[in-house]
C-alpha positions as CSV (number, residue, x, y, z in Angstrom):
1,X,17.1,4.4,23.6
2,X,18.9,5.3,20.6
3,X,20.9,8.7,21.4
4,X,20.3,11.9,19.4
5,X,23.4,11.2,17.0
6,X,21.8,7.8,16.7
7,X,18.5,9.6,15.5
8,X,19.7,11.9,13.1
9,X,22.1,9.6,11.7
10,X,18.6,7.3,11.4
11,X,16.7,9.9,9.9
12,X,19.1,9.8,6.9
13,X,17.9,7.1,5.9
14,X,14.3,8.0,5.7
15,X,13.3,8.6,1.8
16,X,9.4,9.7,0.5
17,X,7.3,7.2,0.4
18,X,6.4,8.2,-3.2
19,X,9.7,8.1,-4.3
20,X,10.1,4.7,-2.9
21,X,7.4,3.3,-4.6
22,X,8.8,3.9,-7.9
23,X,11.4,1.7,-7.2
24,X,9.3,-1.4,-6.5
25,X,10.3,-4.3,-8.6
26,X,10.1,-8.5,-8.6
27,X,14.0,-8.7,-6.6
28,X,15.6,-11.2,-5.3
29,X,15.9,-11.5,-1.7
30,X,19.3,-11.4,-1.5
31,X,19.2,-7.7,-2.6
32,X,17.3,-7.7,0.4
33,X,19.4,-8.6,3.0
34,X,21.2,-6.4,5.1
35,X,18.6,-3.2,4.4
36,X,18.1,-0.9,7.0
37,X,14.9,-1.4,8.2
38,X,13.2,1.8,9.8
39,X,10.4,2.8,11.7
40,X,7.9,6.1,10.9
41,X,9.8,8.0,13.6
42,X,13.2,7.8,12.1
43,X,15.1,4.8,14.2
44,X,16.7,1.8,12.8
45,X,15.3,-1.5,14.0
46,X,18.0,-3.4,12.2
47,X,18.7,-5.3,9.2
48,X,16.6,-7.4,7.0
49,X,17.8,-10.9,7.0
50,X,15.4,-13.0,5.1
51,X,11.9,-13.3,3.9
52,X,9.1,-16.3,4.9
53,X,7.3,-17.9,2.4
54,X,4.0,-19.8,2.4
55,X,4.8,-22.1,-0.7
56,X,1.2,-23.3,-0.5
57,X,0.1,-19.6,-1.7
58,X,3.5,-18.7,-3.0
59,X,2.9,-15.5,-0.7
60,X,5.6,-13.8,1.3
61,X,4.7,-13.5,4.8
62,X,6.7,-12.4,7.1
63,X,10.2,-10.9,6.6
64,X,13.2,-11.2,9.5
65,X,15.0,-8.7,11.1
66,X,18.2,-9.0,12.8
67,X,17.5,-6.2,15.3
68,X,20.2,-3.6,16.4
69,X,21.0,-3.5,20.1
70,X,19.6,-0.2,20.6
71,X,15.8,-1.7,19.3
72,X,15.8,-4.6,21.3
73,X,16.6,-2.7,24.6
74,X,13.4,-0.2,23.3
75,X,11.2,-3.4,22.8
76,X,12.6,-4.9,25.9
77,X,13.9,-8.1,24.6
78,X,16.4,-9.6,26.4
79,X,19.8,-10.2,24.2
80,X,21.3,-13.7,24.4
81,X,25.2,-13.9,25.1
82,X,27.0,-13.3,21.9
83,X,24.2,-13.5,19.5
84,X,22.2,-11.0,18.1
85,X,18.0,-11.1,18.3
86,X,15.9,-12.1,15.1
87,X,12.4,-11.2,14.7
88,X,10.0,-12.2,11.8
89,X,7.2,-9.6,11.3
90,X,4.5,-9.6,9.1
91,X,5.0,-8.6,5.4
92,X,2.1,-5.8,5.4
93,X,3.9,-3.8,8.2
94,X,6.2,-2.7,5.6
95,X,5.6,0.3,3.9
96,X,7.9,1.0,0.8
97,X,11.2,-0.6,-0.3
98,X,13.4,1.1,-1.6
99,X,17.5,2.0,-0.5
100,X,15.7,1.3,3.2
101,X,12.7,-1.0,3.8
102,X,10.5,1.8,5.6
103,X,7.4,0.2,7.8
104,X,3.9,1.9,8.7
105,X,4.5,2.1,12.7
106,X,7.1,3.2,15.2
107,X,9.0,0.8,16.8
108,X,7.5,1.3,20.0
109,X,4.2,-0.4,18.6
110,X,6.0,-3.6,17.1
111,X,6.5,-4.9,21.2
112,X,3.5,-7.0,21.2
113,X,4.1,-8.5,17.7
114,X,8.0,-9.0,17.9
115,X,7.2,-10.9,21.3
116,X,4.7,-13.5,19.7
117,X,7.3,-14.0,16.7
118,X,10.3,-14.0,18.1
119,X,10.4,-17.5,18.3
120,X,9.6,-18.4,14.5
121,X,12.3,-19.9,12.7
122,X,12.7,-18.9,9.1
123,X,12.8,-21.7,6.4
124,X,15.5,-20.9,4.5
125,X,15.0,-21.9,0.7
126,X,18.3,-21.0,-0.7
127,X,20.7,-23.4,-1.6
128,X,17.7,-25.9,-1.7
129,X,18.5,-28.7,-5.0
130,X,16.0,-28.3,-8.1
131,X,15.1,-32.1,-9.7
132,X,13.1,-32.7,-12.0
133,X,10.4,-35.2,-12.2
134,X,12.5,-37.7,-13.6
135,X,15.0,-37.1,-10.8
136,X,17.3,-35.3,-13.3
137,X,19.3,-32.8,-11.5
138,X,18.5,-29.2,-12.6
139,X,20.2,-26.9,-10.2
140,X,20.1,-25.0,-7.0
141,X,18.0,-22.3,-5.6
142,X,19.5,-18.8,-5.7
143,X,16.6,-16.5,-4.5
144,X,13.1,-16.0,-4.9
145,X,11.8,-13.7,-7.6
146,X,9.0,-11.6,-5.2
147,X,6.6,-8.8,-6.3
148,X,6.9,-5.8,-3.7
149,X,3.4,-4.7,-4.5
150,X,1.6,-7.9,-3.1
151,X,4.6,-9.8,-1.8
152,X,3.5,-12.3,-4.4
153,X,6.4,-14.9,-4.9
154,X,6.3,-15.5,-8.8
155,X,9.3,-18.7,-8.6
156,X,12.4,-19.7,-7.9
157,X,16.0,-17.6,-9.1
158,X,17.7,-21.4,-9.8
159,X,21.9,-21.7,-10.9
160,X,21.7,-24.6,-13.1
161,X,23.8,-27.5,-13.3
162,X,26.2,-27.5,-17.0
163,X,24.3,-30.2,-18.0
164,X,20.2,-28.6,-17.4
165,X,22.1,-25.4,-19.2
166,X,23.0,-27.3,-22.3
167,X,19.6,-29.4,-22.4
168,X,17.9,-25.8,-22.3
169,X,20.0,-24.7,-24.9
170,X,22.3,-22.3,-23.2
171,X,25.8,-22.0,-23.5
172,X,28.1,-23.5,-20.7
173,X,29.5,-20.1,-19.1
174,X,33.1,-20.6,-18.0
175,X,33.4,-18.8,-14.6
176,X,29.6,-18.7,-14.0
177,X,26.3,-20.8,-13.9
178,X,23.3,-19.7,-16.1
179,X,20.5,-18.3,-13.5
180,X,17.0,-19.0,-14.7
181,X,13.7,-17.9,-13.0
182,X,10.9,-21.0,-12.7
183,X,8.0,-20.4,-12.6
184,X,5.7,-21.3,-9.4
185,X,3.3,-23.0,-12.1
186,X,6.0,-25.4,-12.9
187,X,7.0,-26.1,-9.1
188,X,5.4,-29.0,-7.5
189,X,6.8,-29.2,-3.9
190,X,9.5,-27.4,-2.1
191,X,10.4,-29.4,0.8
192,X,14.1,-31.0,1.4
193,X,14.1,-31.0,-2.3
194,X,12.7,-28.6,-4.6
195,X,10.6,-30.9,-7.0
196,X,9.3,-29.8,-10.9
197,X,6.3,-30.7,-12.6
198,X,7.6,-30.1,-15.8
199,X,9.8,-32.2,-17.7
200,X,13.1,-30.3,-19.2
201,X,11.6,-30.7,-22.5
202,X,8.5,-28.3,-21.6
203,X,11.0,-26.3,-18.8
204,X,12.9,-24.7,-21.8
205,X,9.2,-22.6,-22.9
206,X,8.9,-21.6,-19.1
207,X,12.1,-20.4,-17.7
208,X,13.3,-16.8,-17.6
209,X,17.0,-16.6,-18.3
210,X,18.2,-13.7,-16.0
211,X,22.2,-14.1,-15.8
212,X,25.1,-15.7,-18.3
213,X,21.8,-16.0,-21.1
214,X,24.0,-16.8,-24.1
215,X,22.7,-19.3,-26.3
216,X,24.2,-22.5,-28.1
217,X,24.5,-22.1,-31.5
């Protein structure tokens, strides 16, 4: 069980749900990582690690947490040697996302769910290469564009290759990559590679640039 000091510190992370709801915006899961996850009683469950996505529905179905040692003990989960425990829980358990992620349940109510979900493996999409229908390398996935209201995944955030950036009309930055959101409707499959349904000639009108967006003159 967390000490009284831990409980006090944990409660400092709690924000009113009404205030958190004002901050709900589409966000790259990279920005979610390492956020504290807090139960209704104010205990810190652990830190956000990743999202699980059903790419048939383009829906974030679960979130994965690296448990704190205190939470693992509270849930009676045996800690592996030299490793921390990670569990994946349904996104429907999330009450709000802000400076911290608050849950709808106290930690003690999560025991049965955590035991069932403990062996679930998260499939990472970050780092996958994105290719056009004709095999042209477009770029590499940096994250997801997610709406926290309904956990719908609107698309993938893709760091373009220099060639793809030029093809889409962007100037090549010297020290960074052009990053765009490729909408889910333009994506054919997410497997070892992410394959697009749209060629480069059509992609220009579909993508939304979010970083290093200077256009060619």
